[in-house]
MDTraj code that builds the backbone (N, CA, C; nanometers):
import mdtraj as md
import numpy as np

residues = "MET THR VAL THR LYS SER LEU SER ALA ALA LEU ILE LEU ALA SER LEU VAL LEU SER PRO GLU ARG LEU ARG ALA GLU ASP SER THR GLU LYS ALA GLY VAL ALA VAL GLY VAL THR ALA GLY ASN LEU TRP PHE VAL PRO ILE LYS ALA ILE THR VAL THR VAL GLY ALA MET SER GLY ALA LEU SER TYR VAL VAL THR GLY GLY ASN ARG GLU ILE ALA ASP GLN VAL TRP ARG ASP THR LEU GLN GLY PRO TYR VAL ILE THR PRO ASP LEU ALA ARG ARG ALA ILE GLY HIS ARG PRO GLU LEU GLN GLN ASN LYS".split()
xyz = np.array([
    [-1.5548, -2.4691, 1.9813],
    [-1.6679, -2.4622, 1.8905],
    [-1.7932, -2.4199, 1.9659],
    [-1.8031, -2.4549, 2.0923],
    [-1.9194, -2.4195, 2.1726],
    [-1.9281, -2.2689, 2.1920],
    [-1.8140, -2.2035, 2.2072],
    [-1.8123, -2.0580, 2.2242],
    [-1.8656, -1.9900, 2.0987],
    [-1.8271, -2.0394, 1.9815],
    [-1.8743, -1.9822, 1.8557],
    [-2.0254, -1.9985, 1.8422],
    [-2.0762, -2.1153, 1.8777],
    [-2.2203, -2.1382, 1.8701],
    [-2.2950, -2.0490, 1.9679],
    [-2.2414, -2.0335, 2.0876],
    [-2.3052, -1.9476, 2.1880],
    [-2.3039, -1.8029, 2.1441],
    [-2.1906, -1.7577, 2.0890],
    [-2.1796, -1.6203, 2.0407],
    [-2.2765, -1.5958, 1.9258],
    [-2.2852, -1.6898, 1.8333],
    [-2.3779, -1.6763, 1.7205],
    [-2.5217, -1.6699, 1.7689],
    [-2.5579, -1.7568, 1.8617],
    [-2.6939, -1.7564, 1.9149],
    [-2.7238, -1.6252, 1.9867],
    [-2.6279, -1.5733, 2.0612],
    [-2.6484, -1.4461, 2.1321],
    [-2.6652, -1.3310, 2.0339],
    [-2.5866, -1.3293, 1.9269],
    [-2.5985, -1.2232, 1.8269],
    [-2.7325, -1.2303, 1.7540],
    [-2.7766, -1.3502, 1.7229],
    [-2.9054, -1.3668, 1.6562],
    [-3.0181, -1.3208, 1.7475],
    [-3.0132, -1.3637, 1.8720],
    [-3.1156, -1.3240, 1.9686],
    [-3.1167, -1.1730, 1.9890],
    [-2.9992, -1.1132, 1.9998],
    [-2.9922, -0.9684, 2.0191],
    [-3.0469, -0.8938, 1.8981],
    [-3.0186, -0.9426, 1.7782],
    [-3.0692, -0.8746, 1.6588],
    [-3.2205, -0.8857, 1.6481],
    [-3.2768, -0.9926, 1.7004],
    [-3.4221, -1.0083, 1.6968],
    [-3.4910, -0.9276, 1.8068],
    [-3.4338, -0.9278, 1.9258],
    [-3.4965, -0.8626, 2.0410],
    [-3.4802, -0.7115, 2.0359],
    [-3.3657, -0.6642, 1.9919],
    [-3.3355, -0.5222, 1.9954],
    [-3.3818, -0.4475, 1.8703],
    [-3.4693, -0.5071, 1.7940],
    [-3.5220, -0.4409, 1.6746],
    [-3.6011, -0.3166, 1.7156],
    [-3.5672, -0.1979, 1.6619],
    [-3.6302, -0.0748, 1.7069],
    [-3.7719, -0.0536, 1.6563],
    [-3.8132, -0.1266, 1.5602],
    [-3.9456, -0.1053, 1.5032],
    [-4.0235, -0.2355, 1.4964],
    [-4.1537, -0.2236, 1.4979],
    [-4.2394, -0.3417, 1.4818],
    [-4.2553, -0.3668, 1.3326],
    [-4.2300, -0.4900, 1.2908],
    [-4.2355, -0.5235, 1.1495],
    [-4.3338, -0.6365, 1.1252],
    [-4.3754, -0.6494, 0.9983],
    [-4.4579, -0.7633, 0.9619],
    [-4.3743, -0.8894, 0.9718],
    [-4.4390, -1.0040, 0.9739],
    [-4.3677, -1.1306, 0.9912],
    [-4.2661, -1.1541, 0.8795],
    [-4.3030, -1.1222, 0.7541],
    [-4.2102, -1.1449, 0.6438],
    [-4.0883, -1.0565, 0.6570],
    [-4.1093, -0.9309, 0.6941],
    [-3.9972, -0.8382, 0.7059],
    [-3.9029, -0.8797, 0.8180],
    [-3.9580, -0.9205, 0.9309],
    [-3.8707, -0.9593, 1.0417],
    [-3.7977, -1.0897, 1.0104],
    [-3.8615, -1.1797, 0.9378],
    [-3.7947, -1.3032, 0.8981],
    [-3.6810, -1.2731, 0.8020],
    [-3.7059, -1.1837, 0.7077],
    [-3.6020, -1.1458, 0.6124],
    [-3.4872, -1.0756, 0.6841],
    [-3.5194, -0.9839, 0.7740],
    [-3.4151, -0.9124, 0.8476],
    [-3.3351, -1.0075, 0.9357],
    [-3.4021, -1.1042, 0.9957],
    [-3.3310, -1.2025, 1.0774],
    [-3.2382, -1.2863, 0.9899],
    [-3.2852, -1.3229, 0.8724],
    [-3.2011, -1.3989, 0.7805],
    [-3.0794, -1.3203, 0.7361],
    [-3.1004, -1.1922, 0.7070],
    [-2.9884, -1.1058, 0.6688],
    [-2.8909, -1.0924, 0.7851],
    [-2.9428, -1.0747, 0.9065],
    [-2.8564, -1.0622, 1.0247],
    [-2.7750, -1.1888, 1.0472],
    [-2.8385, -1.3040, 1.0309],
    [-2.7662, -1.4308, 1.0476],
    [-2.6589, -1.4445, 0.9399],
    [-2.6935, -1.4134, 0.8166],
    [-2.5969, -1.4247, 0.7073],
    [-2.4792, -1.3305, 0.7227],
    [-2.5072, -1.2065, 0.7594],
    [-2.4002, -1.1081, 0.7776],
    [-2.3111, -1.1477, 0.8954],
    [-2.3722, -1.1933, 1.0036],
    [-2.2941, -1.2353, 1.1208],
    [-2.2066, -1.3555, 1.0868],
    [-2.2629, -1.4530, 1.0182],
    [-2.1856, -1.5710, 0.9795],
    [-2.0720, -1.5330, 0.8849],
    [-2.1012, -1.4444, 0.7922],
    [-1.9966, -1.3988, 0.7006],
    [-1.8851, -1.3260, 0.7720],
    [-1.9214, -1.2413, 0.8680],
    [-1.8206, -1.1649, 0.9410],
    [-1.7366, -1.2523, 1.0336],
    [-1.7910, -1.3655, 1.0788],
    [-1.7116, -1.4564, 1.1606],
    [-1.5892, -1.5066, 1.0839],
    [-1.6020, -1.5174, 0.9531],
    [-1.4897, -1.5579, 0.8692],
    [-1.4150, -1.4380, 0.8132],
    [-1.4883, -1.3377, 0.7675],
    [-1.4291, -1.2270, 0.6930],
    [-1.3392, -1.1391, 0.7784],
    [-1.3807, -1.1048, 0.8993],
    [-1.3040, -1.0116, 0.9828],
    [-1.1658, -1.0674, 1.0183],
    [-1.1538, -1.1911, 1.0662],
    [-1.0180, -1.2414, 1.0947],
    [-0.9305, -1.2523, 0.9693],
    [-0.9910, -1.2938, 0.8576],
    [-0.9139, -1.3048, 0.7335],
    [-0.8692, -1.1670, 0.6868],
    [-0.9565, -1.0677, 0.6974],
    [-0.9208, -0.9313, 0.6580],
    [-0.8104, -0.8767, 0.7485],
    [-0.8156, -0.9066, 0.8775],
    [-0.7113, -0.8612, 0.9698],
    [-0.5762, -0.9210, 0.9314],
    [-0.5754, -1.0479, 0.8950],
    [-0.4514, -1.1118, 0.8516],
    [-0.4022, -1.0481, 0.7221],
    [-0.4924, -1.0247, 0.6279],
    [-0.4561, -0.9643, 0.4999],
    [-0.3974, -0.8255, 0.5188],
    [-0.4586, -0.7448, 0.6042],
    [-0.4094, -0.6096, 0.6292],
    [-0.2706, -0.6141, 0.6930],
    [-0.2521, -0.7017, 0.7893],
    [-0.1227, -0.7126, 0.8571],
    [-0.0134, -0.7565, 0.7603],
    [-0.0401, -0.8615, 0.6850],
    [0.0593, -0.9112, 0.5893],
    [0.0828, -0.8078, 0.4793],
    [-0.0212, -0.7402, 0.4340],
    [-0.0061, -0.6380, 0.3307],
    [0.0764, -0.5193, 0.3772],
    [0.0556, -0.4767, 0.5011],
    [0.1338, -0.3648, 0.5546],
    [0.2817, -0.4023, 0.5636],
    [0.3093, -0.5216, 0.6120],
    [0.4490, -0.5663, 0.6228],
    [0.5106, -0.5889, 0.4846],
    [0.4337, -0.6437, 0.3916],
    [0.4848, -0.6682, 0.2564],
    [0.5145, -0.5374, 0.1845],
    [0.4288, -0.4387, 0.2025],
    [0.4533, -0.3077, 0.1416],
    [0.5801, -0.2446, 0.1951],
    [0.5986, -0.2530, 0.3265],
    [0.7202, -0.1975, 0.3866],
    [0.8440, -0.2739, 0.3387],
    [0.8329, -0.4060, 0.3317],
    [0.9454, -0.4866, 0.2849],
    [0.9769, -0.4573, 0.1383],
    [0.8745, -0.4404, 0.0557],
    [0.8985, -0.4098, -0.0860],
    [0.9649, -0.2724, -0.1015],
    [0.9328, -0.1803, -0.0135],
    [0.9960, -0.0479, -0.0156],
    [1.1457, -0.0610, 0.0131],
    [1.1785, -0.1421, 0.1124],
    [1.3189, -0.1601, 0.1505],
    [1.3940, -0.2368, 0.0418],
    [1.3353, -0.3463, -0.0070],
    [1.4027, -0.4326, -0.1041],
    [1.4253, -0.3608, -0.2371],
    [1.3314, -0.2773, -0.2793],
    [1.3457, -0.2079, -0.4079],
    [1.4270, -0.0798, -0.3956],
    [1.4839, -0.0537, -0.2810],
    [1.5696, 0.0633, -0.2654],
    [1.4921, 0.1931, -0.2541],
    [1.3717, 0.1868, -0.1980],
    [1.2942, 0.3083, -0.1752],
    [1.1942, 0.3406, -0.2852],
    [1.1534, 0.2413, -0.3630],
    [1.0539, 0.2636, -0.4682],
    [0.9157, 0.2718, -0.4037],
    [0.8712, 0.3938, -0.3817],
    [0.7444, 0.4152, -0.3115],
    [0.6238, 0.3724, -0.3953],
    [0.6359, 0.3759, -0.5260],
    [0.5235, 0.3389, -0.6132],
    [0.4826, 0.1930, -0.5924],
    [0.5798, 0.1054, -0.5810],
    [0.5498, -0.0363, -0.5593],
    [0.4895, -0.0572, -0.4206],
    [0.5474, 0.0077, -0.3203],
    [0.4938, -0.0050, -0.1847],
    [0.3509, 0.0482, -0.1785],
    [0.3255, 0.1616, -0.2429],
    [0.1891, 0.2176, -0.2443],
    [0.0900, 0.1241, -0.3105],
    [0.1330, 0.0560, -0.4168],
    [0.0440, -0.0375, -0.4853],
    [0.0091, -0.1546, -0.3945],
    [0.1065, -0.2071, -0.3227],
    [0.0799, -0.3176, -0.2298],
    [-0.0143, -0.2699, -0.1199],
    [0.0122, -0.1534, -0.0638],
    [-0.0725, -0.1009, 0.0436],
    [-0.2135, -0.0718, -0.0053],
    [-0.2251, -0.0150, -0.1249],
    [-0.3575, 0.0174, -0.1795],
    [-0.4399, -0.1103, -0.1998],
    [-0.3756, -0.2143, -0.2498],
    [-0.4475, -0.3393, -0.2771],
    [-0.4891, -0.4133, -0.1503],
    [-0.4109, -0.4019, -0.0430],
    [-0.4396, -0.4812, 0.0761],
    [-0.5039, -0.4028, 0.1900],
    [-0.4837, -0.2713, 0.1955],
    [-0.5329, -0.1949, 0.3101],
    [-0.6692, -0.1307, 0.2898],
    [-0.7196, -0.1297, 0.1685],
    [-0.8501, -0.0667, 0.1466],
    [-0.9622, -0.1568, 0.1957],
    [-1.0755, -0.0939, 0.2306],
    [-1.1907, -0.1655, 0.2840],
    [-1.2585, -0.2475, 0.1776],
    [-1.3646, -0.3079, 0.2113],
    [-1.4387, -0.3025, 0.3362],
    [-1.3727, -0.3900, 0.4431],
    [-1.3981, -0.3535, 0.5675],
    [-1.3413, -0.4276, 0.6795],
    [-1.4438, -0.5193, 0.7459],
    [-1.5714, -0.4958, 0.7230],
    [-1.6781, -0.5839, 0.7707],
    [-1.7833, -0.5944, 0.6615],
    [-1.8591, -0.7006, 0.6654],
    [-1.9699, -0.7193, 0.5716],
    [-2.0936, -0.6534, 0.6316],
    [-2.1556, -0.5655, 0.5560],
    [-2.2789, -0.4999, 0.5974],
    [-2.3923, -0.5510, 0.5095],
    [-2.5181, -0.5318, 0.5507],
    [-2.6291, -0.5741, 0.4647],
    [-2.6261, -0.5071, 0.3272],
    [-2.5875, -0.3793, 0.3215],
    [-2.5792, -0.3111, 0.1916],
    [-2.4708, -0.3715, 0.1033],
    [-2.3583, -0.4044, 0.1618],
    [-2.2500, -0.4666, 0.0868],
    [-2.2933, -0.6034, 0.0340],
    [-2.3651, -0.6789, 0.1156],
    [-2.4132, -0.8105, 0.0721],
    [-2.5123, -0.7961, -0.0429],
    [-2.6010, -0.6966, -0.0353],
    [-2.6974, -0.6753, -0.1446],
    [-2.6265, -0.6365, -0.2735],
    [-2.5248, -0.5508, -0.2639],
    [-2.4500, -0.5121, -0.3837],
    [-2.3739, -0.6309, -0.4411],
    [-2.3267, -0.7198, -0.3553],
    [-2.2473, -0.8341, -0.4011],
    [-2.3306, -0.9334, -0.4824],
    [-2.4586, -0.9504, -0.4466],
    [-2.5396, -1.0461, -0.5222],
    [-2.5987, -0.9837, -0.6472],
    [-2.5928, -0.8513, -0.6584],
    [-2.6415, -0.7839, -0.7778],
    [-2.7931, -0.7736, -0.7799],
    [-2.8462, -0.7357, -0.8958],
    [-2.9911, -0.7188, -0.9107],
    [-3.0551, -0.8554, -0.9298],
    [-3.1382, -0.8945, -0.8353],
    [-3.2065, -1.0234, -0.8410],
    [-3.3565, -0.9976, -0.8319],
    [-3.4273, -0.9946, -0.9438],
    [-3.5715, -0.9634, -0.9415],
    [-3.6524, -1.0586, -0.8545],
    [-3.6111, -1.1841, -0.8448],
    [-3.6878, -1.2788, -0.7645],
    [-3.6782, -1.2497, -0.6160],
    [-3.5804, -1.1679, -0.5757],
    [-3.5669, -1.1322, -0.4349],
    [-3.6413, -1.0029, -0.3999],
    [-3.6908, -0.9333, -0.4999],
    [-3.7644, -0.8088, -0.4763],
    [-3.9044, -0.8415, -0.4301],
    [-3.9555, -0.7601, -0.3370],
    [-4.0903, -0.7812, -0.2887],
    [-4.1916, -0.7286, -0.3911],
    [-4.2999, -0.8011, -0.4056],
    [-4.4081, -0.7553, -0.4943],
    [-4.4883, -0.6500, -0.4214],
    [-4.5038, -0.5362, -0.4854],
    [-4.5793, -0.4273, -0.4211],
    [-4.6986, -0.3900, -0.5016],
])
top = md.Topology()
chain = top.add_chain()
for i, resn in enumerate(residues, 1):
    res = top.add_residue(resn, chain, resSeq=i)
    for name in ("N", "CA", "C"):
        top.add_atom(name, md.element.get_by_symbol(name[0]), res)
traj = md.Trajectory(xyz[None], top)
């Protein structure tokens, strides 16, 4: 558990220090929050997705063999399990929560 905490702290620090532009305090706080959320999400999502892809690839191949060469069934299994996304990005997270007017900045 200590390794996970150290890795998370290093990723957070790197995302804050390596920012290419100078931002206002609100923007950098929001970006840091997004970076923390995306990193935390990927700590769970990436290993689970890797397992899903592996099991899906093997299941598709097995379904092809068991059904006597029915490629349509194997393709359906592969399509459902092998398609992305493979990591959570800030854009993907924004699309997932949908349109939230209270999260929009007042301009």
